N, CA, C and O atoms as a printed pandas DataFrame, in Angstrom:
     atom_number atom_name residue_name chain_id  residue_number  x_coord  y_coord  z_coord
0              1         N          UNK        A               1   39.040  -22.063  -24.045
1              2        CA          UNK        A               1   38.548  -23.519  -23.502
2              3         C          UNK        A               1   37.224  -24.779  -23.197
3              4         O          UNK        A               1   36.317  -24.551  -22.396
4              5         N          UNK        A               2   37.303  -25.785  -23.802
5              6        CA          UNK        A               2   36.128  -26.089  -24.112
6              7         C          UNK        A               2   35.850  -26.248  -22.772
7              8         O          UNK        A               2   36.866  -26.035  -22.111
8              9         N          UNK        A               3   34.630  -26.614  -21.914
9             10        CA          UNK        A               3   33.946  -26.705  -21.543
10            11         C          UNK        A               3   33.228  -28.330  -21.075
11            12         O          UNK        A               3   32.642  -29.028  -21.902
12            13         N          UNK        A               4   33.337  -28.569  -20.210
13            14        CA          UNK        A               4   33.040  -30.857  -20.024
14            15         C          UNK        A               4   32.393  -30.723  -18.658
15            16         O          UNK        A               4   32.689  -29.954  -17.744
16            17         N          UNK        A               5   31.194  -31.887  -18.743
17            18        CA          UNK        A               5   30.746  -32.750  -17.453
18            19         C          UNK        A               5   31.560  -33.562  -17.756
19            20         O          UNK        A               5   31.760  -34.319  -18.707
20            21         N          UNK        A               6   32.455  -33.093  -15.951
21            22        CA          UNK        A               6   33.246  -34.328  -15.377
22            23         C          UNK        A               6   32.210  -35.834  -15.649
23            24         O          UNK        A               6   32.693  -36.861  -16.124
24            25         N          UNK        A               7   30.894  -35.717  -15.287
25            26        CA          UNK        A               7   30.113  -37.380  -15.267
26            27         C          UNK        A               7   29.850  -37.798  -16.585
27            28         O          UNK        A               7   29.181  -38.811  -16.787
28            29         N          UNK        A               8   30.441  -36.927  -17.764
29            30        CA          UNK        A               8   30.395  -38.027  -19.150
30            31         C          UNK        A               8   32.698  -38.468  -19.466
31            32         O          UNK        A               8   33.351  -39.083  -20.310
32            33         N          UNK        A               9   32.926  -37.891  -18.541
33            34        CA          UNK        A               9   34.201  -38.084  -18.714
34            35         C          UNK        A               9   34.659  -39.350  -17.456
35            36         O          UNK        A               9   35.186  -39.406  -16.344
36            37         N          UNK        A              10   33.960  -40.400  -18.660
37            38        CA          UNK        A              10   35.026  -41.625  -17.316
38            39         C          UNK        A              10   36.771  -41.753  -17.107
39            40         O          UNK        A              10   37.533  -41.459  -18.027
40            41         N          UNK        A              11   37.088  -42.064  -16.233
41            42        CA          UNK        A              11   38.196  -42.330  -16.168
42            43         C          UNK        A              11   39.138  -43.319  -16.384
43            44         O          UNK        A              11   38.948  -44.525  -16.221
44            45         N          UNK        A              12   40.183  -42.774  -16.764
45            46        CA          UNK        A              12   41.478  -43.957  -17.953
46            47         C          UNK        A              12   42.056  -44.444  -17.534
47            48         O          UNK        A              12   42.780  -43.920  -16.688
48            49         N          UNK        A              13   42.157  -45.987  -17.873
49            50        CA          UNK        A              13   43.375  -47.011  -17.470
50            51         C          UNK        A              13   44.551  -46.595  -17.812
51            52         O          UNK        A              13   44.900  -46.898  -18.953
52            53         N          UNK        A              14   45.959  -45.423  -16.576
53            54        CA          UNK        A              14   46.487  -45.214  -17.244
54            55         C          UNK        A              14   47.892  -46.005  -16.669
55            56         O          UNK        A              14   48.899  -45.456  -17.117
56            57         N          UNK        A              15   48.179  -47.135  -15.805
57            58        CA          UNK        A              15   48.934  -47.701  -15.294
58            59         C          UNK        A              15   48.674  -49.272  -14.715
59            60         O          UNK        A              15   48.030  -48.877  -13.743
60            61         N          UNK        A              16   48.670  -50.260  -14.604
61            62        CA          UNK        A              16   47.753  -51.080  -13.292
62            63         C          UNK        A              16   48.188  -50.607  -11.905
63            64         O          UNK        A              16   49.292  -50.582  -11.359
64            65         N          UNK        A              17   46.590  -50.126  -11.390
65            66        CA          UNK        A              17   46.429  -49.731  -10.722
66            67         C          UNK        A              17   46.395  -48.232  -10.126
67            68         O          UNK        A              17   46.527  -47.838   -8.967
68            69         N          UNK        A              18   46.126  -47.393  -11.585
69            70        CA          UNK        A              18   46.290  -46.375  -11.412
70            71         C          UNK        A              18   45.418  -45.514  -12.729
71            72         O          UNK        A              18   45.882  -45.273  -13.844
72            73         N          UNK        A              19   43.786  -45.085  -12.123
73            74        CA          UNK        A              19   43.040  -44.685  -12.733
74            75         C          UNK        A              19   43.176  -43.264  -12.820
75            76         O          UNK        A              19   43.602  -42.690  -11.818
76            77         N          UNK        A              20   42.735  -42.221  -14.396
77            78        CA          UNK        A              20   42.340  -41.322  -13.670
78            79         C          UNK        A              20   41.408  -40.515  -14.866
79            80         O          UNK        A              20   40.890  -41.113  -15.809
80            81         N          UNK        A              21   41.256  -38.442  -14.547
81            82        CA          UNK        A              21   40.147  -37.872  -15.625
82            83         C          UNK        A              21   40.432  -36.816  -15.510
83            84         O          UNK        A              21   40.252  -35.973  -14.631
84            85         N          UNK        A              22   41.018  -36.833  -16.655
85            86        CA          UNK        A              22   41.463  -35.763  -16.946
86            87         C          UNK        A              22   40.657  -34.155  -17.027
87            88         O          UNK        A              22   40.125  -34.132  -18.137
88            89         N          UNK        A              23   40.443  -33.180  -16.490
89            90        CA          UNK        A              23   39.811  -32.134  -15.642
90            91         C          UNK        A              23   39.893  -31.518  -17.130
91            92         O          UNK        A              23   39.176  -31.660  -18.121
92            93         N          UNK        A              24   41.285  -30.634  -16.831
93            94        CA          UNK        A              24   41.577  -29.160  -17.639
94            95         C          UNK        A              24   43.037  -30.419  -17.824
95            96         O          UNK        A              24   43.652  -31.233  -17.135
96            97         N          UNK        A              25   43.011  -29.770  -19.518
97            98        CA          UNK        A              25   44.476  -30.335  -20.029
98            99         C          UNK        A              25   44.350  -29.586  -21.296
99           100         O          UNK        A              25   43.470  -28.747  -21.485
100          101         N          UNK        A              26   45.723  -30.079  -22.602
101          102        CA          UNK        A              26   45.395  -29.599  -23.770
102          103         C          UNK        A              26   44.479  -30.340  -24.928
103          104         O          UNK        A              26   44.377  -30.156  -26.140
104          105         N          UNK        A              27   44.050  -30.978  -24.290
105          106        CA          UNK        A              27   42.594  -31.689  -24.990
106          107         C          UNK        A              27   41.825  -31.242  -25.051
107          108         O          UNK        A              27   41.086  -31.597  -25.970
108          109         N          UNK        A              28   41.229  -29.815  -23.914
109          110        CA          UNK        A              28   40.576  -28.638  -24.143
110          111         C          UNK        A              28   40.337  -28.029  -24.131
111          112         O          UNK        A              28   39.296  -27.445  -23.828
112          113         N          UNK        A              29   41.736  -27.733  -24.669
113          114        CA          UNK        A              29   42.230  -26.244  -24.609
114          115         C          UNK        A              29   43.584  -25.365  -23.502
115          116         O          UNK        A              29   44.199  -24.305  -23.399
116          117         N          UNK        A              30   43.477  -26.303  -23.065
117          118        CA          UNK        A              30   44.274  -25.555  -21.522
118          119         C          UNK        A              30   45.659  -25.401  -22.371
119          120         O          UNK        A              30   45.928  -26.185  -23.281
120          121         N          UNK        A              31   46.816  -23.942  -21.864
121          122        CA          UNK        A              31   47.428  -24.148  -22.453
122          123         C          UNK        A              31   48.566  -24.640  -21.920
123          124         O          UNK        A              31   49.356  -25.330  -22.564
124          125         N          UNK        A              32   48.802  -24.121  -19.998
125          126        CA          UNK        A              32   49.828  -24.090  -19.097
126          127         C          UNK        A              32   49.012  -24.363  -17.986
127          128         O          UNK        A              32   49.236  -23.828  -16.900
128          129         N          UNK        A              33   47.905  -25.302  -18.197
129          130        CA          UNK        A              33   46.981  -25.801  -17.349
130          131         C          UNK        A              33   46.878  -27.103  -17.447
131          132         O          UNK        A              33   46.651  -27.549  -18.572
132          133         N          UNK        A              34   47.044  -28.239  -16.085
133          134        CA          UNK        A              34   46.775  -29.273  -15.850
134          135         C          UNK        A              34   46.470  -30.331  -14.716
135          136         O          UNK        A              34   47.172  -30.866  -13.859
136          137         N          UNK        A              35   44.690  -30.441  -15.176
137          138        CA          UNK        A              35   44.301  -30.365  -13.269
138          139         C          UNK        A              35   42.860  -32.304  -13.836
139          140         O          UNK        A              35   41.883  -32.549  -14.544
140          141         N          UNK        A              36   43.737  -32.964  -12.936
141          142        CA          UNK        A              36   43.427  -34.464  -13.232
142          143         C          UNK        A              36   42.863  -34.959  -11.850
143          144         O          UNK        A              36   42.878  -34.140  -10.931
144          145         N          UNK        A              37   42.357  -36.242  -11.608
145          146        CA          UNK        A              37   41.803  -36.806  -10.315
146          147         C          UNK        A              37   42.416  -38.466  -10.639
147          148         O          UNK        A              37   42.345  -39.245  -11.589
148          149         N          UNK        A              38   42.811  -38.475   -9.766
149          150        CA          UNK        A              38   43.573  -40.046   -9.777
150          151         C          UNK        A              38   42.665  -40.383   -8.183
151          152         O          UNK        A              38   42.192  -39.904   -7.152
152          153         N          UNK        A              39   42.956  -41.881   -9.191
153          154        CA          UNK        A              39   42.589  -43.051   -7.629
154          155         C          UNK        A              39   44.022  -43.707   -8.190
155          156         O          UNK        A              39   44.560  -43.827   -9.290
156          157         N          UNK        A              40   44.306  -44.031   -6.927
157          158        CA          UNK        A              40   45.399  -45.090   -6.705
158          159         C          UNK        A              40   45.528  -46.224   -5.750
159          160         O          UNK        A              40   45.447  -46.147   -4.524
160          161         N          UNK        A              41   45.782  -47.509   -6.620
161          162        CA          UNK        A              41   45.851  -48.396   -5.518
162          163         C          UNK        A              41   46.631  -48.575   -4.571
163          164         O          UNK        A              41   47.826  -48.315   -4.717
164          165         N          UNK        A              42   46.141  -49.055   -3.397
165          166        CA          UNK        A              42   47.562  -49.044   -2.437
166          167         C          UNK        A              42   48.933  -49.818   -3.107
167          168         O          UNK        A              42   48.820  -50.672   -3.986
168          169         N          UNK        A              43   50.417  -49.319   -2.472
169          170        CA          UNK        A              43   51.360  -49.995   -3.276
170          171         C          UNK        A              43   51.679  -49.537   -5.057
171          172         O          UNK        A              43   52.391  -50.030   -5.932
172          173         N          UNK        A              44   50.807  -48.436   -5.006
173          174        CA          UNK        A              44   51.130  -48.217   -6.789
174          175         C          UNK        A              44   50.983  -46.856   -6.485
175          176         O          UNK        A              44   50.734  -46.414   -5.364
176          177         N          UNK        A              45   51.181  -46.039   -7.766
177          178        CA          UNK        A              45   51.995  -44.870   -8.053
178          179         C          UNK        A              45   52.655  -43.940   -9.556
179          180         O          UNK        A              45   52.505  -44.446  -10.668
180          181         N          UNK        A              46   53.305  -42.693   -9.407
181          182        CA          UNK        A              46   53.487  -42.539  -10.263
182          183         C          UNK        A              46   55.236  -42.639   -9.857
183          184         O          UNK        A              46   55.964  -42.475   -8.878
184          185         N          UNK        A              47   55.353  -43.085  -11.559
185          186        CA          UNK        A              47   57.101  -43.182  -11.716
186          187         C          UNK        A              47   57.780  -41.837  -11.114
187          188         O          UNK        A              47   57.106  -40.808  -11.140
188          189         N          UNK        A              48   59.687  -41.794  -10.325
189          190        CA          UNK        A              48   60.041  -40.790  -10.326
190          191         C          UNK        A              48   59.896  -40.037  -11.555
191          192         O          UNK        A              48   60.307  -40.553  -12.594
192          193         N          UNK        A              49   59.444  -39.051  -11.575
193          194        CA          UNK        A              49   59.378  -38.010  -12.496
194          195         C          UNK        A              49   59.951  -36.371  -12.902
195          196         O          UNK        A              49   61.154  -36.557  -13.090
196          197         N          UNK        A              50   59.802  -35.569  -13.021
197          198        CA          UNK        A              50   59.936  -34.151  -13.010
198          199         C          UNK        A              50   59.411  -33.714  -13.478
199          200         O          UNK        A              50   58.646  -34.493  -14.046
200          201         N          UNK        A              51   59.097  -32.097  -13.868
201          202        CA          UNK        A              51   58.227  -31.359  -13.898
202          203         C          UNK        A              51   58.228  -29.091  -13.983
203          204         O          UNK        A              51   57.830  -28.248  -13.178
204          205         N          UNK        A              52   58.707  -29.014  -14.994
205          206        CA          UNK        A              52   59.074  -27.939  -14.727
206          207         C          UNK        A              52   58.635  -26.763  -14.361
207          208         O          UNK        A              52   59.217  -25.739  -14.718
208          209         N          UNK        A              53   57.503  -26.745  -13.567
209          210        CA          UNK        A              53   56.958  -25.922  -12.822
210          211         C          UNK        A              53   56.435  -26.973  -11.715
211          212         O          UNK        A              53   56.727  -28.166  -11.626
212          213         N          UNK        A              54   55.475  -26.108  -10.797
213          214        CA          UNK        A              54   54.827  -26.661   -9.005
214          215         C          UNK        A              54   53.790  -27.914  -10.289
215          216         O          UNK        A              54   53.346  -27.917  -11.437
216          217         N          UNK        A              55   53.891  -28.950   -8.862
217          218        CA          UNK        A              55   52.678  -29.104   -8.527
218          219         C          UNK        A              55   52.412  -30.095   -7.865
219          220         O          UNK        A              55   53.262  -30.873   -7.431
220          221         N          UNK        A              56   50.905  -30.221   -7.664
221          222        CA          UNK        A              56   49.259  -29.992   -6.033
222          223         C          UNK        A              56   49.063  -30.746   -6.039
223          224         O          UNK        A              56   48.191  -30.744   -6.909
224          225         N          UNK        A              57   49.185  -32.188   -5.552
225          226        CA          UNK        A              57   48.621  -32.823   -5.291
226          227         C          UNK        A              57   47.419  -32.845   -3.456
227          228         O          UNK        A              57   47.793  -32.631   -2.303
228          229         N          UNK        A              58   46.233  -33.137   -3.907
229          230        CA          UNK        A              58   45.562  -33.016   -2.436
230          231         C          UNK        A              58   45.080  -35.315   -2.186
231          232         O          UNK        A              58   44.630  -36.168   -2.951
232          233         N          UNK        A              59   45.452  -35.315   -1.008
233          234        CA          UNK        A              59   44.657  -36.641   -0.743
234          235         C          UNK        A              59   43.414  -36.554   -0.240
235          236         O          UNK        A              59   43.217  -36.227    0.931
236          237         N          UNK        A              60   42.541  -36.815   -1.009
237          238        CA          UNK        A              60   40.671  -37.106   -0.069
238          239         C          UNK        A              60   41.538  -38.172    0.494
239          240         O          UNK        A              60   42.535  -37.565    0.885
240          241         N          UNK        A              61   41.634  -38.958    0.651
241          242        CA          UNK        A              61   41.246  -41.026    1.051
242          243         C          UNK        A              61   42.688  -40.928    1.454
243          244         O          UNK        A              61   43.440  -40.035    1.066
244          245         N          UNK        A              62   43.101  -42.140    2.449
245          246        CA          UNK        A              62   43.783  -42.693    2.449
246          247         C          UNK        A              62   45.104  -41.764    3.201
247          248         O          UNK        A              62   45.234  -40.885    4.052
248          249         N          UNK        A              63   46.107  -42.741    2.113
249          250        CA          UNK        A              63   47.824  -41.201    2.784
250          251         C          UNK        A              63   48.594  -41.382    1.445
251          252         O          UNK        A              63   48.343  -42.267    0.628
252          253         N          UNK        A              64   49.302  -40.689    1.354
253          254        CA          UNK        A              64   50.148  -40.372    0.223
254          255         C          UNK        A              64   51.757  -40.196    0.725
255          256         O          UNK        A              64   52.082  -39.644    1.777
256          257         N          UNK        A              65   52.983  -40.971   -0.568
257          258        CA          UNK        A              65   54.088  -40.283    0.139
258          259         C          UNK        A              65   54.281  -39.459   -1.519
259          260         O          UNK        A              65   53.715  -39.525   -2.610
260          261         N          UNK        A              66   55.617  -38.565   -0.811
261          262        CA          UNK        A              66   55.851  -38.466   -1.851
262          263         C          UNK        A              66   57.685  -38.042   -2.063
263          264         O          UNK        A              66   58.148  -37.107   -1.410
264          265         N          UNK        A              67   58.618  -38.886   -3.077
265          266        CA          UNK        A              67   59.566  -38.830   -2.613
266          267         C          UNK        A              67   60.406  -38.175   -3.609
267          268         O          UNK        A              67   60.219  -38.707   -4.703
268          269         N          UNK        A              68   61.729  -36.708   -3.689
269          270        CA          UNK        A              68   61.752  -36.261   -4.326
270          271         C          UNK        A              68   63.681  -36.069   -3.752
271          272         O          UNK        A              68   64.126  -36.533   -2.702
272          273         N          UNK        A              69   64.466  -35.301   -4.765
273          274        CA          UNK        A              69   65.650  -34.664   -4.259
274          275         C          UNK        A              69   65.326  -34.001   -3.468
275          276         O          UNK        A              69   65.776  -34.292   -2.359
276          277         N          UNK        A              70   64.795  -33.294   -3.512
277          278        CA          UNK        A              70   64.957  -31.870   -2.630
278          279         C          UNK        A              70   64.237  -32.423   -0.745
279          280         O          UNK        A              70   64.757  -32.130    0.331
280          281         N          UNK        A              71   62.976  -33.237   -0.968
281          282        CA          UNK        A              71   62.626  -33.058    0.120
282          283         C          UNK        A              71   61.817  -34.788    0.345
283          284         O          UNK        A              71   62.012  -35.544   -0.607
284          285         N          UNK        A              72   61.129  -35.253    1.304
285          286        CA          UNK        A              72   60.610  -36.597    1.449
286          287         C          UNK        A              72   59.185  -35.436    2.329
287          288         O          UNK        A              72   59.381  -34.437    3.021
288          289         N          UNK        A              73   57.775  -36.111    1.919
289          290        CA          UNK        A              73   56.884  -35.370    2.590
290          291         C          UNK        A              73   55.873  -37.453    2.432
291          292         O          UNK        A              73   55.933  -38.440    1.698
292          293         N          UNK        A              74   55.030  -36.933    3.813
293          294        CA          UNK        A              74   54.217  -38.075    4.008
294          295         C          UNK        A              74   53.078  -36.929    4.613
295          296         O          UNK        A              74   53.285  -35.948    5.327
296          297         N          UNK        A              75   51.575  -37.547    3.939
297          298        CA          UNK        A              75   50.680  -37.266    4.296
298          299         C          UNK        A              75   49.368  -37.213    4.243
299          300         O          UNK        A              75   48.870  -37.408    3.134
300          301         N          UNK        A              76   48.273  -36.885    5.634
301          302        CA          UNK        A              76   46.713  -37.813    5.273
302          303         C          UNK        A              76   46.603  -36.697    4.854
303          304         O          UNK        A              76   47.366  -35.742    4.702
304          305         N          UNK        A              77   44.510  -37.108    4.495
305          306        CA          UNK        A              77   43.933  -36.241    4.086
306          307         C          UNK        A              77   42.850  -35.665    5.955
307          308         O          UNK        A              77   42.304  -36.468    6.711
308          309         N          UNK        A              78   42.909  -33.842    6.170
309          310        CA          UNK        A              78   42.127  -33.630    7.218
310          311         C          UNK        A              78   40.834  -34.434    7.898
311          312         O          UNK        A              78   39.764  -34.851    7.455
312          313         N          UNK        A              79   41.418  -34.437    9.072
313          314        CA          UNK        A              79   40.368  -35.577   10.105
314          315         C          UNK        A              79   38.734  -34.812    9.814
315          316         O          UNK        A              79   38.227  -33.797   10.292
316          317         N          UNK        A              80   38.542  -35.200    9.430
317          318        CA          UNK        A              80   36.755  -34.595    9.048
318          319         C          UNK        A              80   36.092  -34.022   10.722
319          320         O          UNK        A              80   36.264  -34.434   11.870
320          321         N          UNK        A              81   35.319  -32.936   10.145
321          322        CA          UNK        A              81   34.867  -32.229   11.218
322          323         C          UNK        A              81   33.217  -32.690   11.564
323          324         O          UNK        A              81   32.614  -32.167   12.502
C-alpha cells in the first residue's frame, strides 16, 4: 500500500455540506479497507445506504444520528478530561 502524508491530501467535496479526505482506500492500494475523515455540515449527511461489512463511525465534535433497519442511535463525543 502506498503511504501518503495527510497534509498533502486536501479534502474533496462529495455532496453539498460534506467534505471528505480519503486516508486509506483502493486508490492507495487497500484491498478491503477504507478509512476516511469527513466534515459534515449540520442537517446534512449520507443518504440511506448499505455495506456488506461493518462500519465504524467516530464523532469527534458535535452530534451524529444513525438510522437503520436494525437500530437507531444518537451519539456525541465523550466529554473532555
